All heavy atoms as an XYZ file, in Angstrom:
985
protein
N     220.958    135.393     97.260
C     220.287    134.304     96.581
C     219.167    133.779     97.481
O     219.358    133.586     98.672
C     221.282    133.190     96.281
C     220.572    132.076     95.642
S     221.313    130.898     94.603
C     222.838    130.445     94.997
N     217.945    133.549     96.871
C     216.833    133.081     97.688
C     217.065    131.663     98.192
O     217.825    130.890     97.624
C     215.646    133.136     96.736
C     216.200    133.184     95.374
C     217.585    133.747     95.490
N     216.358    131.346     99.254
C     216.482    130.030     99.867
C     215.930    128.955     98.936
O     216.539    127.902     98.757
C     215.716    129.993    101.197
O     216.119    131.094    101.985
C     215.972    128.714    101.928
N     214.771    129.235     98.347
C     214.153    128.287     97.429
C     214.180    128.882     96.027
O     213.883    130.056     95.833
C     212.713    127.984     97.816
C     212.582    127.350     99.168
C     212.123    128.078    100.249
C     212.932    126.026     99.348
C     212.005    127.496    101.494
C     212.803    125.445    100.589
C     212.353    126.178    101.671
N     214.510    128.059     95.077
C     214.553    128.578     93.709
C     213.139    128.656     93.139
O     212.260    127.898     93.524
C     215.423    127.687     92.831
O     214.839    126.402     92.728
N     212.899    129.582     92.211
C     211.593    129.759     91.604
C     211.293    128.659     90.605
O     210.143    128.412     90.255
C     211.528    131.112     90.909
N     212.307    127.996     90.164
C     212.140    126.926     89.183
C     211.694    125.650     89.895
O     212.295    125.213     90.863
C     213.469    126.695     88.466
C     213.355    125.918     87.196
C     214.684    125.911     86.488
C     214.537    125.298     85.120
N     215.824    125.220     84.447
N     210.598    125.044     89.422
C     210.080    123.819     90.041
C     210.955    122.636     89.662
O     211.486    122.569     88.559
C     208.639    123.557     89.599
C     207.672    124.582     90.125
C     206.269    124.230     89.744
C     205.313    125.277     90.272
N     203.963    125.021     89.865
N     211.029    121.684     90.590
C     211.807    120.487     90.328
C     211.018    119.537     89.445
O     209.888    119.184     89.733
C     212.163    119.780     91.646
C     212.824    118.460     91.437
C     214.131    118.396     90.984
C     212.134    117.274     91.665
C     214.738    117.166     90.769
C     212.734    116.059     91.454
C     214.036    115.998     91.008
N     211.641    119.145     88.353
C     211.032    118.170     87.460
C     212.075    117.085     87.200
O     213.177    117.378     86.753
C     210.657    118.809     86.128
C     209.825    120.061     86.265
C     208.439    119.827     85.707
N     207.740    121.101     85.579
C     206.757    121.467     86.364
N     206.326    120.667     87.292
N     206.185    122.625     86.206
N     211.713    115.838     87.458
C     212.687    114.766     87.190
C     212.994    114.643     85.707
O     212.224    115.101     84.856
C     212.003    113.502     87.712
C     210.626    113.875     88.080
C     210.501    115.356     88.036
N     214.068    114.026     85.377
C     214.489    113.919     83.976
C     213.514    113.073     83.165
O     213.363    113.267     81.962
C     215.902    113.328     83.884
O     215.906    112.030     84.457
N     212.800    112.154     83.781
C     211.839    111.325     83.056
C     210.557    112.083     82.739
O     209.766    111.645     81.927
C     211.491    110.072     83.870
O     210.964    110.476     85.127
C     212.721    109.203     84.085
N     210.339    113.229     83.404
C     209.118    114.004     83.204
C     209.040    114.585     81.789
O     207.961    114.768     81.261
C     209.059    115.130     84.243
C     207.771    115.886     84.225
C     206.600    115.334     84.730
C     207.701    117.168     83.684
C     205.410    116.019     84.707
C     206.508    117.869     83.654
C     205.366    117.289     84.175
N     210.153    114.875     81.179
C     210.169    115.482     79.846
C     209.628    114.540     78.771
O     209.179    114.993     77.726
C     211.606    115.889     79.479
C     212.209    116.914     80.427
C     211.438    118.215     80.429
O     210.889    118.606     79.420
N     211.393    118.875     81.581
N     209.657    113.251     79.021
C     209.213    112.272     78.033
C     207.699    112.047     78.051
O     207.168    111.387     77.162
C     209.915    110.926     78.276
C     211.424    111.056     78.173
O     211.871    111.982     77.461
O     212.126    110.254     78.802
N     207.009    112.553     79.038
C     205.582    112.291     79.191
C     204.730    113.263     78.376
O     205.142    114.370     78.043
C     205.171    112.380     80.666
C     205.702    111.260     81.495
N     205.164    110.007     81.479
C     206.736    111.215     82.359
C     205.826    109.225     82.297
N     206.804    109.936     82.848
N     203.533    112.810     78.079
C     202.559    113.635     77.374
C     202.126    114.823     78.230
O     201.869    115.918     77.716
C     201.335    112.775     76.988
C     200.214    113.470     76.237
C     200.718    113.919     74.863
C     199.023    112.570     76.089
N     202.076    114.629     79.553
C     201.668    115.692     80.465
C     202.635    116.869     80.392
O     202.227    118.026     80.489
C     201.591    115.159     81.887
N     203.897    116.612     80.210
C     204.879    117.697     80.133
C     204.668    118.518     78.868
O     204.723    119.754     78.904
C     206.289    117.126     80.163
N     204.380    117.840     77.773
C     204.131    118.557     76.524
C     202.844    119.362     76.635
O     202.785    120.520     76.178
C     204.055    117.569     75.369
N     201.829    118.786     77.255
C     200.558    119.491     77.425
C     200.754    120.733     78.291
O     200.226    121.798     77.997
C     199.523    118.553     78.057
C     198.167    119.182     78.250
C     197.312    119.367     77.177
C     197.743    119.615     79.510
C     196.071    119.950     77.338
C     196.507    120.200     79.681
C     195.679    120.361     78.594
O     194.448    120.950     78.753
N     201.508    120.595     79.375
C     201.741    121.711     80.281
C     202.490    122.849     79.579
O     202.183    124.017     79.761
C     202.516    121.244     81.502
C     202.709    122.325     82.537
C     203.498    121.796     83.711
N     202.788    120.749     84.386
C     202.086    120.923     85.509
N     202.014    122.108     86.040
N     201.473    119.920     86.072
N     203.470    122.511     78.771
C     204.229    123.562     78.087
C     203.365    124.264     77.025
O     203.448    125.481     76.863
C     205.495    122.991     77.459
O     205.154    122.093     76.414
N     202.536    123.511     76.330
C     201.634    124.128     75.341
C     200.508    124.911     76.028
O     200.032    125.912     75.489
C     201.032    123.070     74.424
C     202.000    122.482     73.453
N     202.727    123.245     72.570
C     202.378    121.192     73.240
C     203.499    122.461     71.840
N     203.313    121.202     72.233
N     200.113    124.457     77.214
C     199.043    125.114     77.966
C     199.455    126.524     78.366
O     198.627    127.433     78.382
C     198.712    124.281     79.204
C     197.678    124.886     80.079
S     196.081    124.595     79.402
C     195.127    124.732     80.844
N     200.699    126.697     78.679
C     201.179    128.024     79.067
C     201.092    128.994     77.886
O     200.852    130.187     78.080
C     202.605    127.928     79.569
N     201.239    128.495     76.682
C     201.212    129.363     75.507
C     199.797    129.583     74.965
O     199.473    130.645     74.466
C     202.095    128.764     74.403
C     203.560    129.007     74.681
C     204.425    128.491     73.554
N     205.079    127.280     74.079
C     205.322    126.201     73.393
N     204.985    126.131     72.129
N     205.925    125.173     73.950
N     198.943    128.549     75.018
C     197.586    128.626     74.457
C     196.555    128.122     75.486
O     195.989    127.039     75.327
C     197.479    127.770     73.192
C     198.548    128.018     72.187
N     198.599    129.148     71.424
C     199.623    127.265     71.822
C     199.634    129.093     70.629
N     200.288    127.968     70.856
N     196.277    128.910     76.527
C     195.377    128.401     77.578
C     193.935    128.219     77.114
O     193.282    127.248     77.491
C     195.473    129.447     78.693
C     195.962    130.673     78.026
C     196.787    130.231     76.853
N     193.403    129.134     76.299
C     192.006    128.993     75.877
C     191.830    127.799     74.956
O     190.864    127.058     75.071
C     191.524    130.258     75.161
C     190.099    130.136     74.681
C     189.045    130.198     75.571
C     189.820    129.912     73.344
C     187.752    130.070     75.140
C     188.519    129.773     72.903
C     187.483    129.856     73.812
N     192.769    127.623     74.058
C     192.656    126.546     73.077
C     192.720    125.168     73.734
O     192.005    124.256     73.324
C     193.763    126.684     72.025
C     193.691    125.744     70.838
C     192.430    126.033     70.036
C     194.916    125.910     69.956
N     193.537    125.013     74.758
C     193.715    123.697     75.367
C     192.880    123.477     76.630
O     192.764    122.344     77.098
C     195.194    123.473     75.689
C     196.090    123.411     74.453
C     197.545    123.338     74.869
C     195.731    122.215     73.603
N     192.327    124.543     77.219
C     191.505    124.353     78.404
C     190.100    124.940     78.227
O     189.105    124.263     78.467
C     192.169    124.997     79.629
C     191.398    124.787     80.885
C     191.418    123.565     81.528
C     190.621    125.809     81.412
C     190.690    123.365     82.685
C     189.889    125.612     82.558
C     189.925    124.393     83.195
N     189.997    126.182     77.805
C     188.709    126.861     77.716
C     187.794    126.283     76.658
O     186.609    126.038     76.896
N     188.323    126.072     75.470
C     187.507    125.545     74.366
C     186.971    124.137     74.650
O     185.776    123.899     74.465
C     188.311    125.583     73.072
C     187.539    125.300     71.793
C     186.448    126.345     71.600
C     188.466    125.292     70.598
N     187.817    123.190     75.143
C     187.237    121.874     75.487
C     186.184    121.952     76.588
O     185.192    121.216     76.562
C     188.438    121.064     75.959
C     189.606    121.709     75.334
C     189.274    123.159     75.234
N     186.359    122.869     77.539
C     185.368    123.018     78.608
C     184.036    123.505     78.046
O     182.976    122.953     78.364
C     185.901    123.995     79.661
C     184.944    124.237     80.781
C     184.753    123.283     81.765
C     184.216    125.413     80.848
C     183.863    123.496     82.799
C     183.319    125.636     81.863
C     183.148    124.679     82.847
N     184.075    124.525     77.210
C     182.842    125.064     76.617
C     182.168    124.019     75.728
O     180.944    123.856     75.759
C     183.146    126.354     75.836
C     183.529    127.461     76.817
C     181.956    126.786     75.001
C     184.032    128.719     76.160
N     182.947    123.300     74.943
C     182.381    122.254     74.088
C     181.727    121.148     74.917
O     180.687    120.606     74.529
C     183.459    121.674     73.176
C     183.938    122.610     72.061
C     185.082    121.950     71.287
C     182.811    122.969     71.133
N     182.327    120.812     76.048
C     181.741    119.797     76.927
C     180.396    120.265     77.478
O     179.434    119.486     77.532
C     182.696    119.484     78.088
O     183.944    119.055     77.553
C     182.139    118.401     78.985
N     180.318    121.526     77.866
C     179.054    122.056     78.401
C     177.959    122.066     77.327
O     176.813    121.685     77.580
C     179.242    123.487     78.926
C     180.113    123.598     80.137
S     179.368    122.756     81.525
C     180.615    121.539     81.850
N     178.300    122.486     76.124
C     177.306    122.545     75.044
C     176.871    121.144     74.643
O     175.678    120.872     74.467
C     177.872    123.328     73.837
C     176.957    123.205     72.637
C     178.087    124.782     74.210
N     177.814    120.217     74.507
C     177.474    118.837     74.140
C     176.616    118.189     75.227
O     175.657    117.463     74.926
C     178.742    118.031     73.898
N     176.942    118.453     76.493
C     176.137    117.913     77.593
C     174.713    118.414     77.551
O     173.770    117.666     77.828
N     174.544    119.663     77.181
C     173.198    120.226     77.066
C     172.401    119.504     75.989
O     171.229    119.172     76.187
C     173.297    121.715     76.738
O     172.035    122.226     76.449
N     173.038    119.249     74.844
C     172.331    118.557     73.766
C     172.026    117.108     74.119
O     170.990    116.573     73.744
C     173.142    118.617     72.471
C     173.009    119.930     71.759
C     174.060    120.828     71.741
C     171.833    120.275     71.128
C     173.941    122.044     71.096
C     171.692    121.491     70.478
C     172.752    122.370     70.468
N     172.913    116.442     74.856
C     172.671    115.046     75.219
C     171.630    114.911     76.319
O     170.940    113.899     76.398
C     173.974    114.358     75.658
C     174.874    114.016     74.507
C     176.136    114.568     74.396
C     174.450    113.144     73.520
C     176.968    114.255     73.335
C     175.266    112.823     72.446
C     176.525    113.383     72.362
N     171.495    115.923     77.180
C     170.532    115.837     78.275
C     169.124    116.287     77.879
O     168.174    116.005     78.589
C     171.011    116.663     79.463
C     172.210    116.092     80.206
C     172.638    117.045     81.303
C     171.905    114.727     80.779
N     168.992    116.947     76.743
C     167.675    117.421     76.305
C     166.678    116.271     76.095
O     165.552    116.347     76.582
C     167.814    118.264     75.028
O     168.655    119.382     75.321
C     166.474    118.758     74.549
N     167.034    115.191     75.400
C     166.062    114.090     75.259
C     165.697    113.439     76.590
O     164.547    113.037     76.793
C     166.774    113.092     74.344
C     167.833    113.857     73.660
C     168.228    114.943     74.581
N     166.656    113.349     77.496
C     166.355    112.747     78.799
C     165.359    113.609     79.567
O     164.445    113.101     80.218
C     167.639    112.574     79.605
N     165.513    114.910     79.494
C     164.591    115.816     80.169
C     163.209    115.739     79.533
O     162.188    115.742     80.233
C     165.119    117.256     80.096
O     166.445    117.279     80.594
C     164.274    118.192     80.915
N     163.160    115.658     78.207
C     161.872    115.556     77.515
C     161.156    114.260     77.910
O     159.935    114.260     78.120
C     162.078    115.613     76.013
N     161.895    113.188     78.025
C     161.310    111.903     78.435
C     160.739    112.006     79.841
O     159.653    111.478     80.119
C     162.369    110.811     78.364
C     161.921    109.406     78.717
C     160.896    108.926     77.703
C     163.105    108.468     78.752
N     161.429    112.712     80.697
C     160.953    112.880     82.070
C     159.607    113.587     82.087
O     158.677    113.179     82.790
C     161.987    113.683     82.842
C     161.552    114.072     84.214
C     162.611    114.919     84.875
N     162.098    115.434     86.111
C     162.363    116.616     86.595
N     163.150    117.415     85.951
N     161.851    117.019     87.720
N     159.483    114.677     81.320
C     158.225    115.412     81.307
C     157.116    114.639     80.601
O     155.947    114.753     80.967
C     158.417    116.785     80.675
C     159.201    117.712     81.578
C     160.437    118.186     81.199
C     158.695    118.086     82.811
C     161.163    119.035     82.036
C     159.404    118.919     83.651
C     160.633    119.388     83.255
O     161.338    120.207     84.088
N     157.437    113.846     79.603
C     156.414    113.024     78.942
C     155.858    111.988     79.904
O     154.649    111.739     79.934
C     157.011    112.342     77.719
C     157.243    113.287     76.554
C     158.000    112.621     75.424
O     158.237    111.394     75.485
O     158.365    113.334     74.469
N     156.702    111.365     80.692
C     156.218    110.391     81.679
C     155.356    111.064     82.733
O     154.359    110.500     83.183
C     157.402    109.692     82.351
C     158.064    108.691     81.464
C     159.131    107.942     82.199
N     159.769    106.959     81.339
C     160.812    106.253     81.685
N     161.354    106.412     82.866
N     161.333    105.376     80.850
N     155.741    112.262     83.133
C     154.941    112.986     84.122
C     153.566    113.337     83.551
O     152.558    113.251     84.256
C     155.674    114.261     84.556
C     154.905    115.087     85.531
N     154.698    114.688     86.834
C     154.269    116.271     85.391
C     153.976    115.594     87.459
N     153.700    116.565     86.606
N     153.508    113.721     82.285
C     152.229    114.070     81.662
C     151.303    112.864     81.556
O     150.083    113.002     81.638
C     152.451    114.669     80.278
C     153.042    116.069     80.345
O     152.970    116.681     81.433
O     153.572    116.533     79.322
N     151.870    111.682     81.355
C     151.041    110.478     81.292
C     150.413    110.181     82.648
O     149.291    109.681     82.729
C     151.878    109.285     80.848
C     152.189    109.287     79.374
C     152.980    108.058     78.993
C     153.353    108.083     77.526
N     154.168    106.923     77.150
N     151.141    110.471     83.716
C     150.626    110.189     85.047
C     149.488    111.139     85.422
O     148.546    110.770     86.104
C     151.740    110.320     86.085
C     152.731    109.192     86.065
C     153.779    109.386     87.132
C     154.828    108.300     87.066
N     155.875    108.502     88.071
N     149.615    112.376     85.001
C     148.606    113.378     85.336
C     147.434    113.233     84.386
O     147.594    113.246     83.177
C     149.196    114.805     85.235
C     148.122    115.839     85.508
C     150.343    114.972     86.193
N     146.245    113.080     84.943
C     145.053    112.898     84.117
C     144.610    114.251     83.588
O     144.495    115.212     84.335
C     143.935    112.296     84.960
C     142.660    112.066     84.201
C     141.586    111.578     85.131
C     140.273    111.502     84.368
N     139.155    111.208     85.246
N     144.368    114.321     82.296
C     143.878    115.574     81.729
C     142.359    115.617     81.880
O     141.661    114.657     81.583
C     144.285    115.688     80.263
O     143.730    114.642     79.522
N     141.871    116.737     82.360
C     140.443    116.893     82.615
C     139.819    117.775     81.543
O     140.443    118.676     81.015
C     140.226    117.558     83.972
C     140.782    116.836     85.188
C     140.591    117.696     86.421
C     140.108    115.502     85.367
N     138.578    117.508     81.283
C     137.864    118.386     80.363
C     137.493    119.669     81.101
O     137.597    119.762     82.320
C     136.606    117.699     79.833
O     135.669    117.563     80.876
N     137.066    120.672     80.355
C     136.731    121.971     80.953
C     135.600    121.832     81.976
O     135.627    122.437     83.031
C     136.339    122.934     79.826
C     136.007    124.309     80.280
C     137.255    125.114     80.516
N     136.872    126.478     80.835
C     137.495    127.215     81.707
N     138.546    126.742     82.319
N     137.094    128.432     81.958
N     134.598    121.016     81.667
C     133.474    120.835     82.591
C     133.909    120.114     83.859
O     133.430    120.412     84.942
C     132.345    120.079     81.901
C     131.622    120.895     80.852
C     130.465    120.134     80.237
O     130.306    118.940     80.554
O     129.730    120.739     79.445
N     134.810    119.141     83.735
C     135.280    118.428     84.917
C     136.097    119.342     85.819
O     136.044    119.231     87.041
C     136.115    117.220     84.512
C     135.308    116.100     83.915
C     136.188    114.989     83.384
O     137.359    115.269     83.059
O     135.713    113.855     83.295
N     136.874    120.257     85.230
C     137.655    121.197     86.026
C     136.746    122.094     86.860
O     137.026    122.375     88.012
C     138.508    122.083     85.118
C     139.684    121.400     84.508
C     140.460    122.328     83.591
O     140.200    123.546     83.623
O     141.311    121.836     82.862
N     135.673    122.537     86.263
C     134.778    123.453     86.959
C     133.745    122.727     87.810
O     132.972    123.371     88.507
C     134.060    124.345     85.930
C     134.975    125.245     85.116
C     134.175    125.975     84.061
C     135.693    126.225     86.010
N     133.723    121.422     87.758
C     132.766    120.652     88.556
C     131.359    120.751     88.027
O     130.412    120.820     88.800
N     131.188    120.761     86.719
C     129.863    120.933     86.126
C     129.237    119.617     85.679
O     128.262    119.637     84.941
C     129.947    121.881     84.922
C     130.403    123.298     85.223
C     130.504    124.099     83.944
C     129.458    123.974     86.188
N     129.794    118.517     86.080
C     129.211    117.236     85.670
C     127.817    117.089     86.261
O     127.584    117.359     87.429
C     130.090    116.077     86.151
C     131.364    115.981     85.341
O     131.482    116.571     84.282
N     132.310    115.228     85.849
N     126.900    116.658     85.431
C     125.514    116.534     85.886
C     125.301    115.290     86.742
O     124.359    115.228     87.495
C     124.577    116.515     84.677
C     124.533    117.842     83.966
C     123.552    117.846     82.819
O     122.723    116.925     82.760
O     123.625    118.761     82.008
N     126.169    114.315     86.610
C     125.984    113.104     87.399
C     126.513    113.283     88.823
O     126.318    112.434     89.658
C     126.652    111.891     86.732
C     128.083    112.190     86.325
O     128.570    113.285     86.481
N     128.745    111.177     85.801
N     127.158    114.418     89.120
C     127.589    114.694     90.482
C     126.449    115.344     91.261
O     125.579    115.989     90.696
C     128.789    115.646     90.493
C     130.079    115.001     90.154
C     131.199    116.002     90.367
C     132.535    115.340     90.183
N     133.624    116.298     90.407
N     126.487    115.185     92.561
C     125.478    115.801     93.409
C     125.738    117.308     93.458
O     126.868    117.741     93.607
C     125.557    115.202     94.811
C     124.455    115.652     95.721
C     124.563    114.981     97.063
C     123.451    115.437     97.967
N     123.573    114.845     99.291
N     124.715    118.113     93.329
C     124.866    119.563     93.361
C     125.457    120.117     92.078
O     126.263    121.034     92.117
N     125.060    119.564     90.956
C     125.586    120.039     89.675
C     125.114    121.461     89.425
O     123.986    121.827     89.740
C     125.131    119.133     88.549
N     125.971    122.277     88.854
C     125.647    123.669     88.575
C     124.848    123.785     87.290
O     124.882    122.907     86.439
C     126.918    124.485     88.429
C     127.716    124.569     89.695
C     128.918    125.439     89.457
N     129.691    125.589     90.674
C     130.726    126.383     90.769
N     131.117    127.082     89.736
N     131.375    126.472     91.896
N     124.184    124.923     87.169
C     123.423    125.166     85.945
C     124.369    125.595     84.835
O     125.466    126.101     85.093
C     122.363    126.223     86.179
C     122.927    127.586     86.543
C     121.791    128.589     86.736
N     122.272    129.826     87.283
C     122.764    130.838     86.560
N     122.846    130.739     85.257
N     123.176    131.947     87.138
N     123.947    125.420     83.613
C     124.730    125.861     82.464
C     124.647    127.374     82.399
O     123.568    127.954     82.500
C     124.204    125.216     81.162
C     124.979    125.739     79.970
C     124.304    123.703     81.252
N     125.765    128.047     82.245
C     125.835    129.497     82.297
C     125.751    130.078     80.896
O     126.465    129.671     79.990
C     127.153    129.894     82.967
C     127.272    131.345     83.233
C     126.731    132.041     84.264
C     127.982    132.295     82.435
N     127.068    133.361     84.170
C     127.852    133.552     83.051
C     128.725    132.208     81.272
C     128.422    134.704     82.541
C     129.293    133.352     80.765
C     129.143    134.587     81.403
N     124.833    131.030     80.720
C     124.668    131.709     79.440
C     124.808    133.209     79.685
O     124.183    133.765     80.593
C     123.291    131.388     78.848
C     123.104    132.008     77.477
O     124.112    132.259     76.796
O     121.939    132.252     77.101
N     125.589    133.881     78.866
C     125.862    135.300     79.091
C     124.624    136.166     78.892
O     124.427    137.158     79.595
C     127.038    135.775     78.218
C     127.536    137.136     78.697
C     126.650    135.849     76.754
C     128.894    137.516     78.195
N     123.764    135.789     77.958
C     122.539    136.564     77.737
C     121.607    136.482     78.945
O     121.033    137.486     79.371
C     121.815    136.090     76.481
C     122.586    136.439     75.221
O     123.299    137.437     75.191
N     122.461    135.614     74.206
N     121.446    135.278     79.481
C     120.600    135.120     80.667
C     121.167    135.899     81.841
O     120.431    136.525     82.602
C     120.490    133.643     81.035
C     119.665    132.815     80.091
C     119.648    131.354     80.508
O     119.920    131.068     81.701
O     119.381    130.521     79.651
N     122.464    135.881     81.989
C     123.115    136.594     83.096
C     122.929    138.108     82.940
O     122.682    138.812     83.919
C     124.602    136.242     83.123
C     125.302    136.630     84.395
C     124.866    135.799     85.587
O     124.328    134.684     85.399
O     125.064    136.281     86.716
N     123.019    138.600     81.724
C     122.818    140.034     81.467
C     121.404    140.454     81.859
O     121.216    141.451     82.555
C     123.082    140.347     79.992
C     122.700    141.753     79.615
C     123.524    142.824     79.962
C     121.519    142.012     78.944
C     123.173    144.114     79.637
C     121.155    143.297     78.604
C     121.992    144.353     78.957
O     121.634    145.625     78.628
N     120.401    139.707     81.418
C     119.017    140.065     81.729
C     118.713    139.905     83.218
O     117.930    140.664     83.785
C     118.035    139.255     80.880
C     118.104    139.653     79.417
C     118.416    138.715     78.434
C     117.868    140.961     79.032
C     118.477    139.078     77.095
C     117.938    141.339     77.700
C     118.246    140.388     76.737
O     118.324    140.759     75.442
N     119.321    138.954     83.858
C     119.117    138.772     85.300
C     119.675    139.964     86.071
O     119.048    140.475     87.002
C     119.791    137.479     85.766
C     119.462    137.103     87.198
C     120.118    135.810     87.605
N     121.567    135.889     87.648
C     122.263    136.389     88.684
N     121.631    136.843     89.745
N     123.564    136.422     88.649
N     120.858    140.440     85.673
C     121.447    141.596     86.345
C     120.734    142.899     85.986
O     120.645    143.815     86.807
C     122.941    141.708     85.995
C     123.834    140.631     86.588
C     125.233    140.755     86.025
C     123.844    140.705     88.095
N     120.228    142.990     84.752
C     119.506    144.193     84.338
C     118.196    144.330     85.093
O     117.699    145.449     85.290
C     119.262    144.155     82.832
N     117.609    143.246     85.534
C     116.330    143.282     86.238
C     116.489    143.741     87.689
O     115.511    144.138     88.320
C     115.685    141.909     86.208
N     117.700    143.750     88.209
C     117.903    144.177     89.592
C     117.756    145.681     89.706
O     118.079    146.432     88.795
C     119.304    143.767     90.066
C     119.432    142.304     90.350
C     120.748    142.026     91.020
C     120.793    140.578     91.455
N     121.976    140.290     92.226
N     117.282    146.121     90.861
C     117.119    147.550     91.127
C     118.451    148.062     91.677
O     118.808    147.784     92.819
C     115.994    147.762     92.137
C     115.730    149.233     92.364
O     116.156    150.046     91.512
O     115.105    149.563     93.388
N     119.175    148.819     90.855
C     120.492    149.302     91.241
C     120.457    150.656     91.948
O     121.481    151.118     92.453
C     121.402    149.392     90.008
C     121.668    148.064     89.291
C     122.533    148.299     88.065
C     122.324    147.070     90.219
N     119.279    151.298     91.999
C     119.188    152.599     92.650
C     118.899    152.488     94.138
O     119.130    153.435     94.886
C     118.093    153.444     91.985
C     118.448    153.789     90.554
O     119.667    153.898     90.286
O     117.539    153.933     89.724
N     118.394    151.375     94.569
C     118.030    151.197     95.967
C     119.090    150.313     96.638
O     118.986    149.090     96.642
C     116.644    150.545     96.073
C     116.190    150.445     97.514
O     116.605    151.296     98.327
O     115.445    149.506     97.821
N     120.100    150.955     97.200
C     121.160    150.198     97.853
C     121.637    150.948     99.084
O     121.381    152.137     99.256
C     122.331    149.931     96.914
C     122.975    151.163     96.355
C     122.584    151.869     95.278
C     124.124    151.826     96.887
N     123.405    152.942     95.073
C     124.378    152.928     96.053
C     124.976    151.601     97.956
C     125.428    153.807     96.284
C     126.028    152.467     98.180
C     126.244    153.550     97.346
N     122.318    150.250     99.958
C     122.788    150.833    101.200
C     124.268    150.515    101.354
O     124.694    149.373    101.144
C     122.009    150.230    102.375
C     122.389    150.806    103.709
C     121.622    150.146    104.851
O     120.603    149.487    104.571
O     122.072    150.283    105.988
N     125.064    151.511    101.729
C     126.494    151.329    101.921
C     126.740    150.702    103.289
O     126.370    151.274    104.313
C     127.203    152.687    101.806
C     128.704    152.531    101.729
O     129.194    151.425    101.599
N     129.420    153.644    101.818
N     127.371    149.555    103.333
C     127.650    148.864    104.589
C     129.152    148.712    104.746
O     129.841    148.292    103.826
C     127.007    147.473    104.596
C     125.517    147.491    104.561
C     124.970    146.081    104.616
C     123.456    146.090    104.544
N     122.921    144.728    104.551
N     129.658    149.057    105.921
C     131.080    148.898    106.190
C     131.389    147.439    106.509
O     130.628    146.743    107.164
C     131.518    149.761    107.372
C     131.561    151.236    107.026
C     132.220    152.040    108.109
N     133.570    151.653    108.420
C     134.658    152.044    107.741
N     134.517    152.816    106.694
N     135.848    151.676    108.113
N     132.542    147.029    106.067
C     132.978    145.664    106.349
C     133.552    145.627    107.748
O     134.300    146.518    108.155
C     134.051    145.223    105.318
C     134.578    143.860    105.647
C     133.489    145.276    103.924
N     133.203    144.617    108.503
C     133.699    144.484    109.855
C     135.197    144.185    109.802
O     135.638    143.289    109.082
C     132.956    143.353    110.556
C     133.021    143.414    112.038
C     132.070    142.408    112.646
C     131.923    142.664    114.118
N     130.978    141.752    114.719
N     135.988    144.957    110.546
C     137.442    144.801    110.544
C     137.863    143.730    111.538
O     137.162    143.442    112.515
C     138.121    146.117    110.916
C     137.752    147.270    110.031
C     138.348    147.083    108.664
N     138.211    148.307    107.902
C     137.722    148.387    106.696
N     137.302    147.320    106.098
N     137.658    149.534    106.073
N     139.031    143.174    111.295
C     139.593    142.208    112.230
C     140.091    142.932    113.475
O     140.357    144.130    113.447
C     140.743    141.445    111.572
C     140.375    140.581    110.374
C     141.625    140.024    109.727
C     139.461    139.450    110.808
N     140.258    142.185    114.553
C     140.699    142.771    115.799
C     142.118    143.320    115.623
O     143.005    142.615    115.124
C     140.683    141.703    116.882
C     140.669    142.236    118.262
C     140.488    141.112    119.251
C     140.102    141.659    120.604
N     139.841    140.604    121.556
N     142.317    144.572    115.993
C     143.639    145.182    115.900
C     143.949    145.806    114.540
O     144.982    146.428    114.376
N     143.070    145.646    113.583
C     143.279    146.228    112.251
C     142.727    147.648    112.218
O     141.653    147.918    112.768
C     142.579    145.372    111.200
C     142.847    145.807    109.776
C     142.147    144.910    108.755
O     141.454    143.961    109.176
O     142.314    145.194    107.566
N     143.442    148.559    111.574
C     142.999    149.955    111.485
C     141.771    150.030    110.579
O     141.778    149.487    109.482
C     144.127    150.822    110.932
C     143.767    152.270    110.831
N     143.540    153.052    111.933
C     143.584    153.068    109.761
C     143.235    154.282    111.555
N     143.254    154.316    110.222
N     140.725    150.704    111.065
C     139.476    150.741    110.294
C     139.350    151.951    109.404
O     138.384    152.067    108.664
C     138.257    150.650    111.225
C     138.197    151.796    112.203
O     139.143    152.599    112.251
O     137.191    151.901    112.900
N     140.290    152.910    109.447
C     140.267    154.047    108.569
C     139.418    155.202    109.048
O     139.274    156.193    108.370
N     138.843    155.087    110.228
C     138.036    156.171    110.807
C     138.928    156.992    111.716
O     139.629    156.449    112.571
C     136.833    155.620    111.595
C     135.921    154.817    110.677
C     136.064    156.750    112.267
C     134.766    154.156    111.397
N     138.910    158.321    111.513
C     139.762    159.201    112.338
C     139.094    159.577    113.616
O     137.973    159.700    113.807
C     140.127    160.458    111.543
C     140.961    160.176    110.281
C     141.162    161.477    109.519
C     142.291    159.580    110.637
């Protein structure tokens, strides 16, 4: 006979408690009494936290100033050194006027210790 019995000690008053009934039913239906409430809690928490997260991002968007396309690129004319307005047709004709046949191949200066590719 073993020194300690495999049966756990439970006082006689333990049988009258709700915890004892839950424990006995838990052994028979673990998913129904533990897994399902856990999953439902996670899903419900997700739905309840969604509005709070949306509110957080809405407040952040109010703080960040939205810029127009010209302000992003720094094209405001009232700033010092304002850029010219860019037109694709003008750019095409400007590049077409360049002499593309008269050019010279120049090697880029390498950093110290960098392999230059010359054998």
